[in-house]
C-alpha positions, 0 to 999 in steps of 0.5 A: 500500500506504501509503495503504491500510494506513497503514503503511510499505511496508517495515514489512510482514513476517509472517514473525516472526507465522506459521510452519507444523507441523515436518513443514513448517518448508522452507515457512516460506521464502514468510512471508519473500515481501514480496509474500505479506506484503502479500496477508495483511496487506490481508486482516487489515486492510483494509476491502473495499468490495466483499465479493465482490472480499474473497471472491475475495481471500481465495480465491485466498490459499487456493489458494496456500496448497494449492498450497504445502502439496500442494508440501509434502505430495508431498515429505513422503509421497515421503519417508516412501514411500522411508524409513518406518523410520528403523531396519529391521533386519528388511527384511520384503518388505512393508515397501515397500507401507506408505508408500504409503499416505499419499496427496497429494490433489491435487484440493484442492492445485491445482484451486481454483486453476485454478477460480478463473482459469478463471471469473474474468476479470482485466479484471472485478476492480478493487481493485489488490491483488486484481489483483496477488494474481490476477496472482500466482496466474496466474504460479505456475500458468504456471511449475508447468504445464509444457506441454511436460513434460506433452505429451513425458511422455505423448504415448506414450500416444497409441499404446497405447489398449488398455494404457493407455486412462485415459491416453490420454483424459487426453492426448486430452482435455488436447490437445483443450482446449488446442487450444478454448482457443488458437482461443478466444484467436484468436478474441478478437484484433482483426486491425486491432491493429498488430504484427508481422503487420501489419508482414508484409502491409505488406512484401508490399504493398512493390514492394522486397520478395517474401516468399518463404516465412513459417513459424511456432512458433504454434499459432494461426490468427491470423496466416493472417487477416492475411497471405495467404500460405502458412504453414508452421506448424512445431510444428503448429496447430489446424487440423491433426490427427495420426492415432497410429495411422497416424502421418499428418497429418489436416488436418480432423477429420471425415476419419478414423475413428480417434481423432486429436488436434489436432497441437499437439506441442513441440519434443522430436523426437515421433513426429508429426515422423517423418510424411511429412507433416510432414517435406515441410514442413520440407523446402520450407521449408527450400528456400525459404529456401534460395532467398531473398536474406536469412532474417529471425527475428522472436520466435525464441528458438533454444533447445534445445528448438527443435533441429529448426528451429535445424538448419535456421538452422545449414545455411543459416549454416554450409553455404550462407553465408546472411544472416540478420536477427534483429529483436529489444529486446534493446540489448546490444552486438551482439558479445555478442548474436552470441556467444549466438546462435552458442552456442546454434545451434552455427555456425561463424561469425557474420559474416551474421548481423545485428541490428536492434534495435527499440523495442518501443512501435512497432517502429520501429529507430533511433527513426524508421525500421520495422524492415524498412526495415533490411534490405539 
């Protein structure tokens, strides 16, 4: 920054140069952001060699502004809708309808930023400040586009297409869009890259181990490319479809003449979990874990939204005293980590919970041994 702008990093501040109209005054906190100050200062002062990148940079900044203005406008319109008048002693019935005449244009507020992320690949950007701006925009969307909330608040429209056709269509299109995106991402992955899946493949070839079952909360089929084993997709997957009319699981999207959707549900007790097919998968997975000597957990956070899976671990630990190994990168004390797990899982004892702390770069524990060698 100091090389490009010939200015001390700590001196870059736009909070004294820019402020919104009084109606949007709460949005002025954005201008106190050092990162955002740097973006605007670059656009104002820096001479880009590539005009296309400067245009992209401009569009990213505009998209960030639009997102903020959309959020601010939503607050303003909601406040007006709830209380249009400062003083109202007439209480006429049509007053409640007047506030609804003020609406936010959400196409302007968010679509342009999504379009940038969809059409422009991060790896094709050369300048470091444009890369930073792109990453900031991407992070904003990853925060505000809550996949779980979107699914949870719209899934029920799958069961009522006759009365809610538009909303039914939206959730169906959304699920197929996510489905196609996941498949595209999985197709770009290199199965020869070193990772946990490859480690599990090595375990299969090690005479000291026998894998009884594998469950995953990922939707991607990529794991099946590397590991030759029956995989339990505990939250659904790209090869699994759901028939909301019959509340049943369909393995192939050509097998039904009903409207069916990719089974990509999140963790809050949605109706597909009551399907007999899905229930069988959970019961089978539980009994296979029960028949194992140890249970190994990699990359699972035991979060409250995963309670349908947490319940399996809770039963294994509390009722059957099963030994659990958790592979993680957290270097804090084992007692601290056990306390966190005990709180999350609501378990009575942590005696049989073991941690294998690894270096994320090579997945080795204690510097020289692969994590699975630590399993007794």
